[in-house]
N, C-alpha and C positions, 0 to 999 in steps of 0.2 A: 916576656912572661903574658905580662897587660897584652899586648897583643891575642896571643892564642885565649887567656881570659874572657876580653872582645866577640871573639870570634865563634867563643863557646857559647857566649850569653846570646849574642846573634844565632845561631843554630836554636840554641833554647827557642826564644819567640817562635820561632820559623815550626818549633817543633812544638808548640803548644796552639799555635796558629791553626795546621795542619789536626792535629788533635780534634778540633773541638769539630774542624770541617766534616772529621771523618768521621765523629758519630751523628751531626746535623743533617748533614747531606742524607743518611740512607734512614735516616730516622724522619727526616722529608719525604724523599719520595714511598719508606714503607706504609709512611702515615697514611697518604695519598690515595689510597692501595688498596687500604686496611688490610695489611697483611699479618699475619699471625705472629706472636712475639721469636719462634723459632725461624722466623722467616729475618724478621731484624739480625737475630743474632749471625747469619748467616750473609747478610750483607757489608756487617760491618767488619766480621774475618775476610774478605773477600778487601775490603778496603783497604785493614791495616796491612794484609800480606801485599797490596799495588803499592802504599805508601815506605813500606819494608825496599821491596826493591828498585825503588825511587829514588830515596830519598838519603842514603847514606855520601854524603859528597867526599870524593880525592881528600888522603891529607888529614884527612879530622881526627883521628887514632890516637886522642889522646886520651887519657885515662876514664875521663871523666866520661869520654864519648862513650868509648870501647864498653864501657859498662851496661849504660843507655840501652847501646847499640843490643848488648846482650837480653837484658831488660825486657826490649821490644819483642826482639826477635822468642824469649821462653811464651809471652804474650800472647805471639800472634799461632807459635807454634800451639798452645793448647785451644789458640781457639781456632785456627785450622781441624782439631784431630776431632773439632766437636762440628767445625760445618761438615767434611767427608761424613760422619753419623748423618746430617744431616740434608746431603745431597741431594738424595733423591727429594725431598721436598721441595726445595728449589726450582727442579728439574721441571716439576709437579708441577707450582706453584707459573712460570713463565708458560708451560704448555698449559694449560687454564685460562692463562691471560692471555696466549696468542690465541689459541679455539674460540676461547669470548668477542676478542676484538672482529677477526672474518667472522662468525654467528653474527653480531652486528654490522658490520655492511651488508653479509646475505638478505638479513632480514631486511632493512634498510630499504633493499634494492628491491623487495622479493613482495612485502608490505607495506613498510609507511609509506613509499612512492606512490604508490597505485594511487593507493586510498588518495593519497593528499592530490591527486589526479580527480577520481570519481567526485571528493568539495570540491573543487577550484570550477569542475563541469557545472556542476548540480548549482553553483552558486551566478555561473552565464546562467544557466536557466533563466534561474529567476529571478534576475536583474533583468538580462536580456528581455522578456518581453515576449517576444520571439521563436520561431523553429532553426534560427542558421546557426544555435550551437544546443549540439548533442551530445548525451552523458557515452563515451569509450564502450563501446565491446568490445568485454574482457573478459566471455560469456566462454571464451574455447578454454579459461584455467577451467578445470574442475576439481577449483577447492568455494573455501567460501568470497574470497574476490572476487571471481567469476561468479558465485551465485548474488553478490550487492548486486553488480556491475546487471544483470540483465534485471534486477528485482529493480533498480533506479529507471534503466530506461521500460521498465512496461509501467511504471510506473507516471512517469514524464509521455511516457506512449498515450495513456488514460488519459493524464489531464488534459490533451491536445484532443485529443475526440469531445471529450466533456465541453471541450471551449466552442467545440465544433456544433456539434449536440444545441448546443443554449443557447448560438447564435444561428442556426435553423429555426427552430424554436423561435427567435425572438420574432424572425423575421415570417414566419408563417402565423403568429397572433396578428403583428401586422397586416397581414394579406385579411383573415381571416375578417378580423372588425373595419374592414375597410368595409367591408360588402354590405352589412345594414347598415354601415352611416351612408352614407350613400345612400343604398334607398330611404333609409332616414330624413335626412336633407332634401331630396325631392320629392317625396310627400308631403311633408312642412312648409316648401316654396307651394307646391302645388297648391293647399287645401288654402292656401292665401290669396289664392285668385279666384278661385270658382267660387259660384253662389249657388249652387244648385245643392240642394239636405242632401239628397242620395247621392253621389259623387263627394263628399263630405265625409258623410259617418263608412264612406268605402275607403279615405285617405286615411280618415280615424283608424281602424281596422290594421289597416298596412303598420298605421305605426304605432300603432299597439304591440304588433306582430314583434316588427322589429327590437321594437324595447324590449320584447322577451327573448329574442331570441341575441342580445344585447349580453338581459343579466343570466344567459344560459351558460354564455360563453367564456363570459366574465368567470362566476364559477367554477367552471372545469375547469378552465385556465389557471385558477387558483389552486387551485387542487393538485392540478399536475407538477408546476413549477414547487412546491412545496412539498412534494412527496418524498420524493430524496430522504431530505432531509431529517423527515419525521423517521422512514424508515431505518437510519443511520440514528437518531437516536433513542427508539423507542427499546422498550424491552419485551423482550419475544415469550411466547409462552405455549403450551402445549393446547392443542387446538379440536377437536374432534371432531373431522369432516363431516361420518356417519347423525352427528346432532343436527349441525349445522345445513348439512342438505335438506335434514328434517325440515328443520322448522322453515329454510324458505319454500319450499313445496308448499306447506299449509299455507304460510300468508300469500302466496301468490293464489291458492286455492279460494281462499278464502275471503277475495274480493268482490265474486257474488257478480261484475257485471255480462251482459247479456252477450254470449259468444266470445268470449274471450277464451284463450285456450287453456289445457287443464296441467298440471305437473305430474307425470307417470315416472316413479323416482325407486329404482331395483337397485339396492343396498346388499347388501352381504349379513347379515344379521346375528348370526354369529360372528363377526370379527370389525371390532372398531380400532376404524380410520383411523389415524391421526395423524398428527406434522406437527411444529415444531413453524412458528410465526404468530402473526398478528393476526388474532378474529377479526376483526373489525375491515382488515385488506382483503381477506382471506373471502371474505360474505360479499365488500364489493366488484370482485369479480363475477361472482356465480350470482350476487343482481345483472352487475352487467350481460355477462353471457345470458339468464334466466331471461331480460328484459329485452335484450335483442332476436332472442326466440321467439317470442309474444308478437313482438310488430311484424314480426315476417309471416308468425303460422297464418292461414287460415280459419275465421270462425266456426265457434267450435271445435279446432285441432289442440293435438296435442305434441306438447314437451316432453320428453323424455330424458331422463338424470341420474344416468351409470354410476356405479363409481366401485372397484375392486384394486384388490392389488398389482402389478405389471411387472411381468416376467418374473421367470426362476426363483429370484431370492426373494425375492415381495420385499424389495428395499426403496421400490417407488412405487405409490399410487395413484391410475388414471382415475379423469373422472371425467363421463365426454355429454355436453347436451345437446340433445340431437332433436332442430325441430321437423316440419311440413310444409316448410316454404319452399320456394323456389330454389332454393340454393346460389352456390358460390360463383359469381362469374366466373370463368375462367381464365384459369392465367390473376388471377387475383388474393391468389386463397393465401399470397404474404402482404401482400396491398394494401389489406386490411386491415393492419394493424397500422396502418401508418398515420400518424394526427391530420387530424380535420379530416382524412378520406371516409365522407357519407356515398353509399348506395344503399339510400333508403325502397323501400316498399313505390309507387305508381300513386298509389292509394292518401299517402301520409303526407302529412301538412307541409309544406319545405320549412325550412330551419326547426323543425322540432329535436335534433341532436345537434349536438357540436361536430362530432364525428372524433369527440379525445375517445370514447369509453374504450375503445378497444383495443388501442395505446395505453391508456392507463393499466389493463387489466396486465396488457405483458409487460409494462415495469412492475408491476406490484409483485406477477409472478415470477420474474428472472430475479426480482431481492429476496424472493425465497426459492432463488436454487431450484428454481424449475423450470417448466417448457409451455409454452401453449401453442397449439398449431389448427388450422384450420383443413377443414374439407369438407366434399360433398357425398354422404352419407346414401347405399342402396337403394332407400327410398325416390332420392332428388334432395332431398330435404340435408340444411348446411350441421353439421357437426362439428364439432370444436371439443379438441382433447387436452387435457391438462395436465400435469403431471408434478408430482410436489414428489420431496422423500420423507420415506418413511419413517417413523419414528421404532 
C-alpha cells in the first residue's frame, strides 16, 4: 500500500508539473502573438486533451487516480465543448497568421529588398565620386518603386551633366582669361624697352583695353556662375511683360546718342501679358537682346519688338526682337548661344563684349521654363524669339 501511495504521490507531482506547463506554454505563445481570450481558451483546451490522452499510465487505476481522471476528463469535456464552438475562431486565427507571414515575405521581396538595393546604389554613387556605379534600372515596374528608380537615375544623370558643364565652364574661363593676360603681359614687357613716346602711348592704350576686357570678363563670369544659385533661392513674382518691354523701349530711345537705333514696339494693348518669374533677370534677357540688336543695326536703324500670345490656347507668350543688321551667319543659329561665342561687327572695337550675354540669356529663359531661339528675318536682320509660359 505504501508503494502505491508513493506511486500516487509521484504521479500527482508529475501531474502538477504538467498542469503548470499546460497553462504556461499556451499563454506564452498566445501573448507572443497577441491572441484574444477565446484563442487562449482554445489553446488550453487542446493542450488538456493532448495531456489527457497521453498521460494515463497503465496499472495506476487506484481509486484516487480514477477519481482524478474522471475530474480531468469532465473538465476537458467542458473545455472541448467550449472550444468546439470557437473552432472557427482558431481556424481564422491560423489562416490570418499564415496569410500575414506569406504577405510579409512577398512585400519583403517586392518592396523592401528593391528599396534597399536602390539605397545601397545611391550610397555608392555618393561615396564613389565616379560614374562606375549606376542606379539600378527598375523602370519596367509600373509602380512607385519603378518611378523612384527613374527619378534617381534622372537625378544622377543631371548631376553628371552639371559636373560636366562646370568643368567645361572652368576650361572656357581659363582660355578666355589667358588671351587678355597674354596681351597685357606682352604690352607691359614691351613698354619698358621702348623710348618712343608715341609707341608708349599706344601700348598704354592696349594695356587699358586689356584691363577693361578682363574686368568685363570677370564681371560676366561672376554673374554666370552665381546665376543658378540665385534662381533656385529667389522668390518668383508676377511680371508684366507689357510694362517691362515698354519701360526698356523708353530707356533705349531716351539715350539720345547720334545715329542710335530706335526701338519700335508692337504690343497687344488690350492684353496685359503676364508671366511668373524674377523681374530683374527677365529684364536682363531683353536688355541683352536689345543691346545685341543695337550693336548690329546700322546708324539710324530700327529695332522691332513684338509680343503676343502664342498658339491657339494662349498658354505661352512669344516676344520677338528683330534688328536691321546683317543677320546671323548660316549654320550659327545655335552656336551663338554658346559661352564666349563672339561674332561681332567689323567696325566694333575688339574685346568690347565678353561673349557671355546670349549664353546667360538662354540660361535665364530656360530657368523660367521658357525657350529662346534665333533665326534670320525676311528683311535680312536677326530675329530672336523668346517664349514663356503665360499666366
